[in-house]
N, C-alpha and C positions, 0 to 999 in steps of 0.2 A: 294432587298437585292443584294449585290456585291458579286462576287466570285473571289477568290484569289488563284494563283498557289501556292501549298505548296513548297515553295523554288524553286529549279529548276526542280521539278519533273513535270510531267503532269497532276498531279491530283489537281482538283479546289475545294476548300472548301469555303463554305460561311463564309463571313467576321465575322459573329457572329455566334457560335456554341453553343450547351448546353451540361452541364455536370451535373454529379450527386454526386459529392463529398459534403459530409455533408447532403444533402437533402433527397436523396432516402434511405428510410427506417427509417432514424433518424427524418425526419420531414414529409414526404410525403410517401403514399402507391401507390398502383397500380392504383387506379382510378384516383388520382391527377397527378401520373406520365403520365399516358395517356393523361390528358388533357394538361399538359405542353409540352410533346412532339409533341402532335397534333397541339398545337399553333405554336410551334417553326417551325415545318414541313410546316405548312401553310404559314409561313412568309418567306419561302425559305431556312430554316436552313437544311443544308445536312450533317453535322457531330455531332455525338452524342458520348460524351467521357466518360469513364468509368475506373476501375482498379479493381484488383483481391482484393485489401486490403480495398475498400471502403464498409463499413458495413460488413466487412468479406465475401464477396461475395454476400451479400444480394442485393446490389445495381445492381449487374449485373443480377440477377435473376429477379427483378424487370424490369429492362428496356428490358430484353429479352422478358418478358411476354407482356409488353407494346407494343412494336414494333410488335409481333407477332399478337397481339389483333387489332392493327390499320391497318395492312395488307398492308403496303406499299411495293412497288416493291423493292427487295432488291438491285436492281442496281441504285435506285434512292437516297440511302444514304450511310454514311460512319459511321463505330463504330470502337470504340477502346477500348483496355485494357492495363494495365500496369502489370509488373512483378519486383518483389523484395521483398516487404514486407510480403508476404504470405497472405492467407485469413482465419487466424485463431489468436487468441489473443496470444498465446504461440507456435509459430510453432517450429516443429523439425528441425534439421540443414538441412535436405534434403526439407524442405517446404519453404523456403525462399532463398533470394539471386539471383545470376545471374549464377549459375552452369548450365551445359547443362541439367542436370536432372531436375532442377525446372523450368528452362525457358521452356523445352518441356511440362512438366506436367501442368504447370500453363496455358499454351497455349490451351492445351486440355480442361482443367478444366472450363476456360473461355468460350470457345465456347460452352461447354454443358449448362453452366448458361445462356448465352445469345441466345441460340438456334440459333446458325449461323453455317455455314459451314467455314467461314473464317472471319479473322480480317482484316479490312481495314488498319488500324494502330496499331501498337504493340510497346510500349514504355518500356525500361529499366528505371525502376521508379526512381532509384539512381544508382551511379555507387558501384561497390562491390569490395572493396580491397582484398577480400579474393578468387577472381576468376579472372584468366588472361583475359584480354580484348578479346585476340585471341579465347578463348573458347566461349565466349558469342556471338562474331561475326559469328564464325561458326554455333552455334545453331541457330541464327536468320536466316542466309543464308539458313540453311536446311529447316526452316519453311517456307521462302520464295519459296522455291524450291519445297516443298510439296504442294504448293498453299493454305496453312493455314493463311499465312500473306501475304498482299500486298506490304506494307512499314513499315519498323521498324526504331525506333528512340530512343531517350534517353530523360529523364527528370531530370533536375537539376545536370546534368554532368559538370564537369570543361571543359572548352574549349580544354585543353591539352589532355584529355582523348577522346573527341570527335575526335580530330586531330589524335590521336592512332588509333582509330577504322578504320577512313578512310585509314591511312596508311597500316594497316593489311589487310583491305579489298581489296584494290587496289593491294597490293603485292601477295596476295594469290587469286586473280579472284573471290572474294566473294562479296556479296551484302553489300554496305554500308549504314550507317544510312541516312534517309532522312531528319528527323526533331528532334527538340528539344521542350520540353514542360517545359518552366521556368516560375516563377512567375515574372509578370510585371505589375507595376501600378505606379500612381504618385509618390509613396513613395519608390518603389523598382525597380531601372533603371540600375544600374551597369552592371549586368551581361548582359542583352540584348543589351544595348546600346555600351558598351565597350568592355566586355571581349569576346563576340561572334562576334564583328564586322569583324574581318579577315575572319571567318567561312561563312558569307553571300557571301563574294567575292570568297573565294577559293575553297568552297564545294557547293555553292547554298543552304545553310541550310535554312529550312523551320522552322517556330515556332508557336505553338499552346498553346497560353499564358494562364496561370490560375491566378486565384485571382486579376482580373483588377480592383476590388472594395476594394482591401485590407480586405479581409472577412468582407465587410459590412462597414467599417469605412469611406469609401468615398461616401457612401450614406447619411452620416450626422445622421443616427438614434442612433449612440452611443455618439453624442455631448452632451447630458445630462445624460448620465449614460447607463447601460444595460438594455433594454426593455425585459420584460418577454416574452418568446417564442423565442427569438432570437437564432442564433447559438451558442453565447457566453454564453448561459445558458444550453446547452446541456451536459450531462455527457460525459467526456473524452475530452472536448474541453475548459477545464479550462484554457490551456495556451494561449487562443485567449484573454480572459478576463484579465488574469496576464499581457499580453503585452499591453493592452490598457492602463492599469493603472500605468505603468511605466512612466519615464520621456519621452521616445521617444514617447510614446503612447500620451501622453498630449500635445506633441509638434505636432502629427499628426492631433489631435482633433482641434487645434488651426488653423491649416494650413486649414483644412476643413471649418472651419468657414469663413476664407477670399476666399475660392473657391466658397462657397455657395452664396456670393455677386455676383461674376461673373456668375455663372449659372443663377441666378434670372434675372440679366440683360440682358442676352442672350435669356431668356425664355425657359429654360429647366431645368430638375431635376438636382440634384448634380450627381446622378448616371450616367445620360445621359452624362455630362460633363466629367466624369472620363472615361466612356466607348469610347466616342468619341475622347478623347484625346489619348487612346490606338490605335484606328483606324487609327490614323494620321500617325502612324510609319509604313514606308513601308516595313519593314522587319517582320512585324506582319502577319502571314498567316490567323490566326483566333484567335478571342478573345471568350474565353470560359464562358458563362453565367451560374450561378448556381441560380436557382429561387425556391422558396418553393410555389408559386401560379402563377397562370394565369395572373392575374392583374400586378405582379410584373415583370414577363417575359415579357409582352406586352410593359410596361414602357421601360425595358431595349433594347427591340428589336427596339424601337423607336429612339435608339442613331443613328441610320444609317442615319436619316434625318436630324441630328444636326452636323454631322462632319464638312459641309460646313461653318458653323458659326465660327469654330476655326481658324480665319485668323492668319496671322503672329503675328499682334498686340496682339491678344487674347492669343495666345501661349506665348508670352512674359510675360503677366501678370499672366498667370498660373505658370510659372517658377518662379517668383519673390514670388508669394503666397506660394510656396512649398520649397523655398531656405533655 
């Protein structure tokens, strides 16, 4: 396993990490979660990603129980949560957003579910137009001062809002955000590669990217339709299926057909090609994997051994296939 600094911070995260979005509770329960977390940890993974909204808090409960049962030393791994959407289907006004009240209470609730004394990483899951950025920055700073959060960051925030958060933090001697969690894959590149480009230079922004396989599209399993048991068949995720069936979705499937030829030629799976491509970006601190089985997870973890095959010539061919 390779370990990368999270931006300019001193924290070193495994280049591949493991997250629970969609899978925990929706597809796997505690026993399978333990097996997947154990497999990841044994392979060198030291970051496990979660959020208050994943399965309405059930995901954090499962991860907390699994980590407690596995008995790993707390100083050997990092765990995250995210705040914004709340942990119920119809949250009341004070149960979502980035107000000081919700940020504080959501952190305490996440700690209880995860059975942790502190969060290594805590993300503002989206920007909140109804809350002043200063209020959120102050709340996050206070959680850091209290020792309940070690690093705080953002997820899918516009660059201008991240800049504003840094400006406020530096002006008021508060703790600035250290990382951002954006979507990044062969089909979604603009924000990570262009919009955030000045932030890597000016603030040393770290990135913990999600959906490196474009919700499974980049595995090739959807090339002939939606297989039973896949995440696109899950209740509440119909939007993924609809996206696959529109014009953009059809174009993506066509691109995957071309990419699969490159992957076969290189002796790797389509998923490994997509993950290795993400790992090639030096501004990616860690790539979050989401797997519903140990077999699938092991295949994805093996992407670390495939990165060296992506030469400049291969990267050019990949770019042409997705153009």
